[in-house]
Phi, psi and omega in degrees: 000130182272131175227137169237117185241113177273152176209165174102355177288172179163193176262130180219151179280155176306137182092348183280182183228152171216155174237120177267145175235148175226110180265125185255145172215154179088002177228159172275092192307319186293344178275349188261142165280134186242151180210162172243132175235163179219154177219117177269158181304130178076006182236161179283158175295136180227152177289138174253308181199150174226156173219127185281175178294336177272355175100002177285141184242158178213142184226149170295149181300327186289345182241356179303141177077353176245328184249152177219127178259139177213168180221152176232097189295326180295334180259000183052043187225139172242145187240155170226106176271123185242119180243164177050049184294147181237156178305329179293348177276356180298125182181173167270128182257127184246139173269143183225138177233128180238127184283174178303137180056031180055038182291329182221155178215117184236149178233149172274180184276344176100152174225138185277132171240123177237123180252113184198148175265000000 
């Protein structure tokens, strides 16, 4: 059974930082491309950042220079370090895992991030 379990969300003031974690089980983690997506109320889910099995990263323009995605294959975990948070970053953040040749696509349950004073 595949599980992606996000943690680290919460309430933070503008300009603050949070680190999200996504622990994967039931997959050969090092083979998977991993990503973070977010969905704000009334909006479509959007890509935040991705990291390939080889470690290449990609970011949405809105988070470049503020967010950093990383992975620890020995811990089966992907991280999203979020700095200089803005109210516009408020959303539910979802972890995503895509298998080799897009053979599988899995989602976590999401974690809420709220940026507010």
